[in-house]
N, C-alpha and C positions, 0 to 999 in steps of 0.2 A: 504493500500498499504506500509505502513512503517511497520508493519509486516512481507510482504511478502520481502521487499528489506532485513531487517535484516537476515531473516531467509536463504534466498540464499546467502548471503556475507559472515555470519557469518559462518555457514557449509559449504561451498566450499573448498574442500580439495588443489584445485589449484586456488588459486590468480586470480582475474582478473588486466591485466596491465592497462586498460582503458577501462572507463564508456562513451559511446557515446549517449546524448541525448537530445532531444526537449528542446525550455523553456517553451513553453505553451501547456501543459496536464494536462489533467481532473484531478479530486481530488488534485494533488499537481503539482506546476510547478516545473521548473529545479532549479530554487534557491532552494527550499523547498527540493526535493532529495537530491543534494548536502550537503545539512545542515544536513538530517538524516543520510547518509552514513556516514560522518566525527563523529556524535555521538557516532556512532559503535564502533569507536575507535579501527579498526582494523589494525592486526601487519603491514600488506602492504596495502599503501592507493592505489585506481587505480587511473589513470590519468584523468582527465575530460575534454573531449571534445563535445562541445555545438554545437548543428546545428540547425538554426531554420530560418524561413521568417518574424520572428520577427525582429523588430528595431535592429538592431546592437549595435547601439550608445546606446539604453536603457539598454538593457543586459549587456554592457559594464560598464554603469553606477551605474546598481543595482548588479553587482559582483564584485565591487572591492575588495570585503574581502574574496573572495573564491578562492579555489587554479585550479581556470581551465587554462588549457594549449592552448586549441586552442576555436575561436568561429566562426563559419563557417556560411556563408548565403545559403540558400536554394532558389533553386537547386543548388548543388554544384557539381562543376567539379570532377568528379573521380583522379585526379593528386591531386588536394589542399585535398581533402579527403585521401587520401594516405601518403601523407606528414605528414598532421597533425596526425595519428596513428604512423606512423612511428617517429615520434619526441616523441610523447607522450611513446609510446612502449620503447626505446632506451635512454629516458631521456634526450634528445639531444636538442639543438636550431636548429632549423630548418629556413633556409631564411625566412623571416617574409613574402616577396614577393607572394613566393609559397602559403602561404595559403590565405595571407588577400588582395592581389592585387584585388580591386573591380573594375579595370577600365579595365579588361581585357576581351576580346573576340577571343584569340587566336582559329584557327580552323575553326572559324564561315566563313560560304559561306552565304554572305547577297546579294539579287535581290533588287536593290531599284528603285521603278520608280516615278519618281519626274520630271517635266517638265520646273520648276524654277530653273535657273541658280545658281542663290546665293543660293537658299536653296538647290542645289544639292552640291554644295562646302560646306555649313554646316556639312550636313551630312556625305560627305564623310570625311570629317576633321576630328567629331569625331570618326567614326568606324575605319577608318583608324589609328588614335592614339591609337584605343584597340585593335589595330593589328588584325583585322577582314579583309577578302578578299571580297571586295566591287564590284559589277556590277550595272553601274548604266544605266538607259534606261529612255526615255525620254515621253512616255506613254502606257498606257494600253496593246495597241496593242505590242508595242516592249515588255513587260514584257511577254506577253505569248511565243511570236515567241522565245525569250531567254530561258525562263522556259520548254517550248519542246524539246529544244534542249541539256538538261541537268539534272542529276539528284542529281546534287552537292549539290544546294542550302537546306540551311537549313529553311529560313525563307525570307517572303518577305514584304518589306515593302511600303506601296503603297497610294501616294497621293489619292487623292477623285478627284480634279477637274483638269483633263488634257484634253488635244486636241486628237483628232483622237477616242479615246476611253478611259472615265475616269475610275478611281479604283471599281465603283461598278460593271460595266459590266464586267470588266478584271475579278474579283473576281469570278462573277457568271459563266464565261467560266472555269477560272481556275478548280472551283469543279466540272464541268459536264467534266472535261477529262476522258479519259479512261484509263490513266497510274493512279493508284493507290496512288502510291509516289509523283506523281507530283501534283495530285488534293486533295490531305491531307496537302500540305505545310503550316503551320503556314502562316497568312496575318494579318498583322499589319497594321490598315487605320493611315494616318497621315494627321492631318487635323485641323484647326483653328475652325470647328462646334466642342463645346463640351456640346452643348446641350443635355438633355437626351433624346429626339426623335430623335434627328441627330445619336449619338451612336448606338441606339438600331436598326436605321435603317440599321448602315453598319453590324451591330454584324448579323442581319437577313438575310443579303444578301451576306455571305460567308466570311467576315472579322471574325479573331478572337480577336482582341482587338484593342484599340485606342490608340494613344499616340497623346496629343496635341502638337500644333505648339503654339508658339516658341517653338522648341523639348526640353526638360530635360534629358542631356544625361544620368541620373542614373535611372530614370525610364523605358529609353527606353532599357536602357542594359539588366535591371532585366526582363522586357515583354520579349525580343527574348532571353532570357537563359530558361525561362520559358516556354515558347509556345516551343520552340526547344526541351527541356528537353521529356515534355509531348508528343509531337510528336514520339518523338522516342521509347518512354515507349509503346505508342498505338499500333506501325507498328511492336514489336516483336513478 
C-alpha cells in the first residue's frame, strides 16, 4: 500500500486538496497512512479528513501529532461531510458545531411507542434537545395506527411491555404491512431486558436493534443514525 500511495500521490500532476480516509483499514490504519503520506514530502500536502465508526476519543488521542483537519463519526450526515470538505479545501475554519456536534438529530422523525409516563418524558426530553421531531404513542396498536397514516417516520423506538398490544406483536404486524416503506422502517427495542436470549428474541421478531433501559443517549443516538442511514441506502 505504501508503494501505491507513493506512486499515486507523487506522480499526480494535479495535487489532491484533501484525503478522506477511514481509521481502521486492513494492512495500514489511518495513522500509518497519514504518516506515510507525510514521509513523501509532497510539494502540496493534502488536508486529512478522518471518517470512522471507531471511538472518536481514541482517534483524537492517537492523532494529536498529525495534521488532521476534521474527524467525523460514521454514519455521517451529508451536511457535516460537506462542511468538513469545504473547510479543508478552502483551508478555512468552519463552525465546529457544524462538524462535530454529536448531539443533533435534526431532520429525524421518530415514532416512540412507550406506555410509562415518566419514560415518555425522559425520551421526549432527550430527543427534543437533540432537535428531532417526536411523536409519542402509548401502545403497539397506537403505533401501528400512527405509522400507517404517514410515510414520514425514519425510525420507531418500541417498548416491549405495553398494554393492548406489546412491542413484539406490533413489530410483527408492521413487518407484514403491504406498504414496503412502512414495513421496512427500522425498529429499535427499548427494554430493561438485556439477556442475550431476550435480545435475540426481539431481533428474530421484527426488531432491528436493541437499546437497554435506562437509556444512554449517545448509544440511542448512534443507533438511530446508523439504522436510518442503512434503511435509506437499501431503499434506493
